[in-house]
N, C-alpha and C positions, 0 to 999 in steps of 0.2 A: 339586409341587416342581420338576418339569422345566421348567415355564414360568418359574420364577424363576431357576434356575441354569443353564439350557441343557440340551441333550440329553446332554452329557457327564456331567452331575451335579456338575461342579465349582462351587465357590462363587465362584471368580474365576480368571482367567487373565491373564498378563502382570503387569507391575509397577505400572501405573497404578491409582490408587484413586479412588473417589468416595464420597459419603456413603451412597448406596444400597448399595454393596458393604460398607461398614463396618457398616451396620445389619444386613445379611444375615449377615455373618460373626459378629457379636456374638450374634445370635439363635441361630445354630447352636451356637456354643461354649457359650453359657449353658445351652441345653437339655441338652447332654452333661454339663456340669459338675454340674448339679442332679440329673440322672437317674443318672449313673454314679459321680460322686465325692461326691454328697450335700453339695455346698457350699451355704452359707447366706450371702447377700450383701445389702448395702444396694442400693437403686436406683442406677443408674449414670448419670452425666452426662459424656459424652465431648466434649472440645473439641480442635480441631486448632490448633496454634500454630506460629509461625516459630521459627527458631533464636535470634533476638534476644529473643523473648518467653520462650524457655526459659532463656536466660542471665539474664534479669530475674527469673524465678522462682527460679533457683539463688541469686541474690544476696539475696533476701528470704526466706530459709530455706524455700523451696518453697511459700509460701502465696500464694493469689490476692489476698488483702487484707492489707496490712501498712502500718504507719506508716512515716514517713520517718526515715532516719538515715544519717549520712555513711558508716558502715561498709558499708551495702548498696551504695552507689555504688562504694566501693573494691573490693569483691568483684566487682562487675559488670565493672569495667575489667580486673581481673586475669584473670578467667575468659575475657573476650572476647579479650584479647591472646593467651592460650594457644590458644584455639580457632581464631582467625584464622591463627595461625602453625603450626597443625597439631600443637601440643604436647599437646593434650588434646581428646578428643571430648566430645560431649554425650550425655546419657541419651536413649534412644529414647522414653521416656515419663516422666511424673511423676504420682504418685497422691496424693490428699489424703484423710486419715482424716476424712471428714465424711459426713453423711447428708443428701442423696445423695452417694455417693462420686464425687469429681471426678477424671477421668483426662485428662491432657494428652497428646496425640499429636503428634509432630513431623510437620510437613507434608512434610519431605524423605523420610520413610520410604516404602519400597515397600509394595505391598499385602500381600505375604507378611509383611513386618516388622510392619505394622499388625495383622495377625492374631495374630502372636506376642505383641506387647506388650499387646494387648487381653486375651488369656488370662492373661498375667502380672499385669497391674495390675488390670483391671476384675473379675477373678474370684479370682486367687490372693491378692493383697494385700487385696482387698476382704473376702474371707472371713476372713482373719486379723485384720483390724481389728475386724470385727464380733464375733468369737467369742473371741478371746484374753482371758483374765481380767484381764490388766494394763490393756488398753485399756478394757474394760468398767468397771473400777474407777476409773481415773484420768482418763478423758477423756469429754467430752460431744460425740459426733460430730454430734448434731443441732443443737447450739448454738454450735459453734466459729466458724462463718463469721459469724454475727450478732455474736458477741463481738468478732471481729477488725474487723468494720465499725465497731462502737462504739469500739474502741480507736483505730483510725485517725482517726476523726472527733474523738475526745476530745483526742488529742495535737495534732492540727492546730489545734484551738481554743485549746489551751494555748500554742502557738507564737504565735498571733495576739495573745493577751492578755499573755503574759509575755516573749515574744521567743524566737527560735530558739536563741540561745546558752544561755539559762537551762534550756530543756527539754533541749537536747543534753547539758548537764553532768549532769543527773540520769540520762538514758538511758545515758551513758557509764559512770557508776558502777554502774547497775543491770545493764547487760550484763556488766560485769566480774565480777559476783557471781552470774550465772545458774546456774553449776554448783553453787553453794551456796544456791540459791534454790528448792529443791524439798523436798517432804516425801517421805522415803524409806520410812518404816516404818508410818505410820498414814494412814488414809484421810481426806482433807479433805472438808468438806461439799460436796455436788454441788448446784449451783444452776443454774437455767435462765438464759439470757442476760437475760430480762426481769427475773428476780429480782435478778440482779447489777446491772443498771442502776438498779432501784428502791433497792437497798441503797446504791449510790453516791450517789444523790440524797439519801437520808436521812442518810448519813454527812456529806456536805458541809454540809447544812443544820444539823445538830447542831453541827458544829465551828464554823461561822460564828456560831451563836447563843451558844455557850458560851465562845468565845475572848475574852480581854481582855488587851491588851498590858501592863496594869499589873502582872499577876502576875509578869512577867519581871523587874520592878524590885525585888521583895521580897527582903530579905536572908535567908539560910538560917536555919532555926530553931536556936536555941542548944541545944547538947547533943545534937543529933540523931545526930551521928557516934558519940558515946560510948554513947548509948542502944542503938544498933543494932550496936555493935561485937561482935566475937567470933563464935563458931559459931552462936549463937542468931539473931543478926541476919542472918548469911549464909543460914541455913536459911529464915528468914522471907522474905527477898528472893527466894530461888529459888522458893519456893512461890507467892508472889504473881505472879511473872513467868513461871511454868511453865518454869523453867530446869532442866537445860540445854536449849537450843533449837538444832536442827540447821539450820533454815531461816533464814539470815541476812536475806534480803530480807523475810521475814514479820516477823521481830523488829524490824527497822528501821522497817518500815511502821507497826507498831503502837505502838512505844515511843520513836522518835526525838522529841526535844523541839524540834528546829529545822526540821523539815519542815513546809511548808504543806500544806493539804488536797489541792491538785492534785498536789503532788509525791508524796504518799502513794499517790495513785491511779495515778500512773505506775509506781511500784514494784510495785503490785498487778498491773498489766497485764503487766509483764515477767515476774513470777513465775508468773502464770497460763499464759503462753505456754511458759515453761520446764517447767512441770509437764505441759503437753500433750505435749511432745516426750520426756519422761522414759521412758515405756514403749518408745518406738522405739529408744532407746539400749540397752535391756536385751534386745531381741529381734531384733537385726539378723540373726543367723544363722538363726533360726527364720523370721522374716518373709520374708527373701529366699529361703531354702530352700523355704518353702511355695510362694511365687509361682513359683519356677523349676521345682519338681516339678509344679505344676499346669499350667504352659504346656507343658512337655515331654510330659506325659501326654496333654493334650488335643490337641496338634498331631499326635501319633502316632495318636490315635484318628481324627482327621479324615483322615489319610492312609490308614489301614487301611480306612476306609469309602469311599474314592475321592472325597472332597470337596475335596482339594487334590492337585495333580499333583507329579511328581517334582522338577521345577525349583523349585517353591515350597518343597518340603520340604528340598531341598539348601540353599537360601538360609536357611531357618529353622535348620537344623542348624549352618550356618556361624556365624550370629549367636549361637546358643545356646553353641557352643563358645568363642566369644570371651568370653562373659559368665562362664563357669565356669573359664576358664584359671587355673591355679595354678602360678606359677613355683616352682622349687626354692629351697631356702634359700640356696644359693650362686649363684643367678642374679642378675645385676645388676638385673633388674626386680623382684626380691622386695621387697615392702613389708609383709609380714604374711600372715595366712591370709585367703583370699578367702571371705567369708561365703556367697556364692552357691554356691561349690564345696563347702564343708564342709556347708552345709545340705542341698543336693541329695544328696550322697553318703550322709549319715546317713538321709535319708528313703527313698532307694532301698534302703539296707541294711536298714531295718526291713521293707520289702516283701520282700526276699530272705529274711530270718530267718523271717518268717511263712509263707512258701511253700516254700522250699528250704533248711531249716536244716542245719547241720553238728552234729556231736556237741558241738563247742565252743560253738556258739550255744545248744544246749539247756541246757548248764551255766550259761551267763551270763544267758540270757533265758528261763527256764522258762515264764513267763506268756504269751509270745507266739510262741515257736519252734514252727513247724509247725502253728499253729492256722488259718492262712489268712486271718485277719481283719485284714490289714494296714491296710485303709482305716479301720476302727474305731480302731485304735491311733494312726494319724496324726491323725485328727480329735480324739481325746482329747488328744494331745500338743500340737496347735496351740491347743487351748482352754485348757490347764492348765499350760503350762510357759513359762519364759523360757530364754534361752540357757544360763545356768549350770546350771539343773536338768535341761534337756534333754540336754546333753552328759554330765552326771554320771550320768544314768540310761541313755542309749541309745548312747553311743559304744562300739563293739564292738572286740574284739581284731583282727578282720578289717580294719576301717578303720584301726586304729592301725598295722598292718603295711603296708597299702596306702599310707598317707601317710608312713610311715617317721618317725613322731613320736618325739621323745626329750625329756628334761628337762635343762635346763642349770641348774646351781646357781651362783649368782653371789654368793658371800660377800664382804662388804666387807673382811674381814680376809685375803682370799686374792688373790694376784696374777693368777690365771688362772681361767677358767671351768672347771667340772667337769661332765662328763656323768654326771648322777646316776641316770638311768633310761633304758633303751632299750626298743624294741618287742619284748620277750620275755615269757615267762611271769611273771617277777617284776616286770616294769615296767608291765604293762597298767594296773593300778589306780592307780598313782602318776601315770602319764601322763594318764589320764582325769581324775583329781582336779586335777592341775596345770592342764590346759587349761580345765576348768570354772571354776576359781578365776580364771583370766585374764579370764573374761567376767562376773565378779561385780563390778558397779559399786560396791557397798558396800565391797568389799575393796580396790579399786584407785583409788578417788577419795579425795582428802584428807578425813579426818574432822575437820572444824572446827566447833566449837560455841560458842555464847555460854554462859559458865559463871557470870558474875557482873556486876552493875552496881548501884551505889547511886544511885538517882535522886534521893534527898534529900541526897546528899553531893556528892562531887566528880564524879559521873556518869562515872567512868572505866569504859569498856566492856572487859571482860576476855574474851578468846577463848582457846580451847584447841585445839591440834592434837594428836591422838593419833597418835604415830609408830609405824608398823608396819614391822618388819624393818629398822629403822634408816634408813628412807628419809625424809629431811627435805625441806622445801620449798625450791625454788630461790630464792635471795636476791632477785634483781631482781623476779621475778614476785610474790613475797610482799610486798615493800615497796610495789609499785605497787597491789596489792590492798588493803593496809592503808590507803593514802592515800584510796582510793575509799570505804572504810568510814568513815574519818574525816570525809570531806566530807558523808556522809549522816547520821552520828551527831552531828557538831558538837562533840564533846569528845574527850578523849584515848582512844586505843584501844591495847591491847597484845595480843600473841599469844604464848602460852606453848607450847613444844613439850614434850610429855609422853610418855614411853615407855608404849605401850599395855599392856605386860605387867607392868612393875614399878611404874609410876606415878611414876617419877623425872622431875623437871624437867630437860630437856636444854638449855634456853635460853629467853629471852624477848625479844621485839622490840617496841619502842614506836614509835608514829607520830612522836613528837618526834625520834626518831633516824633516821627514814627520809629 
């Protein structure tokens, strides 16, 4: 080892880096992570990129392969302007949930910072991607890159054949519906990229064989509306179309009568990408907390073993402190809870409860308090929880007091906010439940579903928004989204707002009025 690292035993000295140093540091960090933290990761592919390449990756949702769309260019110019003017920094790294796991490192980073972000991304995020149940259930790490390559090439061929404007119009509408283009509660079939491409070929060939434009000219069958009227007809339609349907992009892809085969495939591409990112939106606190806990622990282990010097450790701690900085609620810089800070604090708190519990900890966490197996608890949490369940189970009174958390009640019938719960004995459970609820996407995203459509009648597509706590959709955004749905459906679309508790209709909006 002395021949590789020098007589001092240091992995590196100074701020300059090269690929030999990067490789040596990664090997050392990986060995400690596997032996001491029992991490299980995908193989790693590290790439060093420039700031402009990082900006480009930002703009295309962080993926190395992505189709072209005007919104990506718009985001690139916006981020570049802020970066050049000093209004916003860039991430030190970017990591892709793929197999192998791809990690982008900024070439401007110093060697100490490269060591930090290698531990953070190549080991922390990598372990979380591979082991968390949401990613295992909903994403195909081995196939995502080949699928994106297929999607990029397919959309490019569509632009050549049908024109950029036609493709852009479909993508605009599909992107507007991405939040409503995911399956939330049941598992979609998992297919390899080869199976998906074969399925695409078979679908296109079938539609081309079976399509006949003469069917469009036939008049509607006489008496159809009467025969299907009433509750019996509605029940039959819902059964045949598997309604209600929460995934709007999926419903439009399968049932729209105006979309051509290539347009359906574009919708499918967008919803597959939306589904790929859905687990990341549910695990931001856990994912960033896991990566931050891992890099902090590994860097301290390296320092304790004499593998990095004090200067490198001070630089690492300075960057670490910047990442976990949490402004107070009355600070002008406050923009919400920092997921890095909350995640790290909760995981270090679990470590404390397992090794040095208080009497309060023993009452709240009898299964882990004082048992010393903090690593086993963390590995289990990283594998089996999302943000909402993790906070609901592991946020302690100690952290609630440290963060000075409280609950604000914002009743629509009241002129002022009300502090409903504070960090005291009576407020702990309410605060924990309220914070956990804030990270539940199912509770905070609009619940919009397709509830009815008569394909043999007027083809009027009826959507329903279940209103919770009296929170209705913003008018301008709602109307713009309805117009996008109308362009993909081809016929009249209406959206009814229904109270989630009483079932009372609060209002209805039609695209003809938008």
